[in-house]
Legacy VTK file of the C-alpha trace (Angstrom):
# vtk DataFile Version 3.0
C-alpha trace
ASCII
DATASET POLYDATA
POINTS 194 float
-15.030 -23.639 14.485
-12.634 -23.243 11.579
-10.068 -25.487 13.258
-12.794 -28.105 13.771
-13.790 -27.786 10.110
-10.168 -28.334 9.067
-9.939 -31.443 11.277
-13.056 -32.824 9.610
-11.985 -31.762 6.095
-8.172 -31.315 6.057
-8.022 -30.428 2.349
-10.613 -27.632 2.450
-8.713 -24.604 1.131
-11.477 -22.146 1.976
-11.394 -23.127 5.662
-7.641 -22.409 5.782
-8.223 -19.112 3.944
-10.889 -18.055 6.463
-8.727 -19.172 9.382
-5.852 -17.103 7.984
-8.025 -13.989 7.853
-9.318 -14.476 11.401
-5.818 -15.071 12.794
-4.478 -12.030 10.938
-7.163 -9.795 12.433
-6.365 -11.218 15.878
-2.763 -10.088 15.407
-1.427 -13.649 15.077
0.373 -12.854 11.850
2.757 -15.811 11.668
-0.083 -18.277 12.230
-2.174 -16.393 9.681
0.545 -16.670 7.043
0.890 -20.402 7.726
-2.863 -20.914 7.280
-2.936 -18.797 4.105
0.087 -20.665 2.686
-1.778 -23.933 3.284
-4.851 -22.512 1.496
-2.651 -21.453 -1.443
-1.008 -24.884 -1.591
-4.402 -26.589 -1.631
-5.834 -24.237 -4.278
-2.964 -22.612 -6.212
-5.360 -21.135 -8.801
-7.250 -18.969 -6.297
-6.132 -15.396 -6.974
-7.863 -14.074 -3.849
-5.838 -16.382 -1.587
-2.582 -15.434 -3.310
-3.500 -11.751 -3.028
-4.200 -12.043 0.705
-1.009 -14.014 1.270
0.948 -11.336 -0.600
-0.572 -8.623 1.584
0.188 -10.582 4.767
3.802 -11.074 3.711
4.122 -7.438 2.545
6.431 -5.897 5.129
7.971 -9.053 6.582
9.085 -10.649 3.303
8.472 -8.297 0.366
10.188 -10.554 -2.188
7.940 -13.470 -1.263
4.978 -11.077 -1.372
5.984 -10.094 -4.911
6.056 -13.756 -5.967
2.540 -14.383 -4.571
1.104 -11.236 -6.093
2.672 -11.980 -9.495
0.865 -15.318 -9.484
-2.380 -13.547 -8.555
-1.904 -11.059 -11.419
-1.386 -13.933 -13.868
-4.689 -15.413 -12.716
-6.513 -12.054 -12.845
-4.571 -9.785 -15.223
-7.270 -7.102 -15.361
-7.553 -6.621 -11.596
-6.210 -3.132 -10.785
-6.313 -3.747 -7.016
-3.979 -6.735 -7.263
-1.598 -4.762 -9.526
-1.690 -1.936 -6.979
-0.693 -4.344 -4.207
2.010 -5.826 -6.450
3.409 -2.334 -7.011
3.588 -1.724 -3.262
5.337 -5.081 -2.743
7.878 -4.244 -5.477
8.520 -0.855 -3.829
9.045 -2.489 -0.426
11.459 -4.935 -2.065
13.396 -1.977 -3.514
12.356 -2.895 -7.070
11.361 0.607 -8.180
11.248 0.014 -11.929
8.845 -2.908 -11.439
6.866 -0.929 -8.845
6.402 1.934 -11.274
5.239 -0.400 -14.054
2.724 -2.221 -11.827
1.346 0.954 -10.261
1.004 2.776 -13.590
-0.776 -0.222 -15.123
-3.171 -0.241 -12.177
-3.692 3.520 -12.529
-4.604 3.114 -16.202
-7.497 0.894 -15.143
-8.699 2.624 -11.986
-6.931 5.598 -10.380
-8.023 5.810 -6.757
-6.751 8.227 -4.103
-4.857 5.379 -2.460
-3.201 4.377 -5.733
-2.282 7.986 -6.582
-0.777 8.347 -3.093
1.251 5.144 -3.512
2.541 6.403 -6.873
3.641 9.581 -5.087
5.419 7.518 -2.434
7.113 5.412 -5.099
8.392 8.527 -6.946
9.519 9.999 -3.606
11.594 6.856 -3.004
12.969 7.121 -6.533
13.986 10.703 -5.691
11.745 12.181 -8.378
9.969 14.928 -6.404
8.239 16.559 -9.405
6.488 13.301 -10.312
5.724 12.672 -6.626
4.063 16.106 -6.413
1.921 15.301 -9.442
0.541 12.125 -7.850
0.142 13.566 -4.352
-1.948 16.354 -5.909
-4.055 13.768 -7.753
-4.559 11.847 -4.503
-5.705 15.030 -2.739
-8.050 15.896 -5.601
-9.635 12.433 -5.299
-9.689 12.495 -1.485
-9.172 16.022 -0.082
-8.859 14.824 3.528
-5.974 12.423 2.851
-3.604 13.849 5.476
-0.596 11.743 4.476
-0.772 13.150 0.941
-0.770 16.736 2.273
2.166 15.874 4.545
4.253 14.287 1.784
3.330 17.038 -0.674
4.679 19.652 1.739
7.969 17.719 2.009
8.288 17.461 -1.760
7.726 21.199 -2.164
10.426 21.797 0.452
12.838 19.571 -1.487
12.057 21.532 -4.624
12.679 24.837 -2.801
9.075 25.979 -3.328
8.569 27.501 0.125
5.181 29.149 -0.492
3.672 25.903 -1.757
5.269 23.964 1.111
3.771 26.404 3.640
0.361 26.096 2.009
0.539 22.282 2.079
1.561 22.273 5.757
-1.276 24.665 6.591
-3.779 22.410 4.812
-2.331 19.451 6.680
-2.848 21.272 9.985
-6.489 22.037 9.170
-6.985 18.262 8.904
-4.736 17.168 11.756
-4.165 19.854 14.375
-2.846 17.653 17.203
-0.073 15.165 17.752
3.612 14.838 16.932
3.112 15.265 13.191
1.131 18.461 13.770
3.878 19.788 16.045
6.464 18.967 13.380
4.322 20.689 10.717
4.140 23.843 12.862
7.929 23.756 13.338
8.431 23.324 9.573
6.076 26.261 8.922
8.094 28.407 11.317
11.385 27.478 9.618
9.917 28.310 6.187
9.130 31.935 7.146
LINES 1 195
194 0 1 2 3 4 5 6 7 8 9 10 11 12 13 14 15 16 17 18 19 20 21 22 23 24 25 26 27 28 29 30 31 32 33 34 35 36 37 38 39 40 41 42 43 44 45 46 47 48 49 50 51 52 53 54 55 56 57 58 59 60 61 62 63 64 65 66 67 68 69 70 71 72 73 74 75 76 77 78 79 80 81 82 83 84 85 86 87 88 89 90 91 92 93 94 95 96 97 98 99 100 101 102 103 104 105 106 107 108 109 110 111 112 113 114 115 116 117 118 119 120 121 122 123 124 125 126 127 128 129 130 131 132 133 134 135 136 137 138 139 140 141 142 143 144 145 146 147 148 149 150 151 152 153 154 155 156 157 158 159 160 161 162 163 164 165 166 167 168 169 170 171 172 173 174 175 176 177 178 179 180 181 182 183 184 185 186 187 188 189 190 191 192 193
C-alpha cells in the first residue's frame, strides 16, 4: 500500500518514512535506509526522519549516522532522546569526546536507565572504569533488572581489582540470568575470583 501511495504521490515524504520503518522491521535494512534517505531529502526539516535514519545507519555507517543525528539535534535541541542517540553514534564512530558531551547533555535533561548504561559503556571504551562503575550503578538503580549493567559492572570491578564487589555483581547477574553462555562465563569468573 505504501508503494502504491508513493506511485500516486512521489513527493510524499511521510509515505517514504513509513515505508522505511516497515522495511526496517522486515529486516530489509538497505531498502529501509534508501526509503528513509528519500524521506529526508523530501523533508530535510523533519527531525524524526533524520533521527530514524541516524538509528538505521548506526552500526553500518556511524559517521553518516552522526551527521544525520546532528541535523536532528539542530532541529530539536532540547530532545534528550536524540542527543542520547547522537552520543551512541559518536561512540560507534570512535569519537569519545563528542560522545561524552552528547550523552552528558542528554543526561542533564532526562537520565534514564538506558542512558546511564550507555554512559557506562562510553566510559568503559574510554578506559575510565571508575566513571563506568558510577553510571552502571545509576543504571541498575533506575532499572534493577538490567542484566547488561550488572555484567559490565562486574567486569569493571574486576579491572579495578575489587574482587568482592565483582563477585557480588556476578552473583546479582546470575540471579537475573541463570542460563546461557553468559551465565556460564559468569560462574567461571566467580570461580576464578575465589
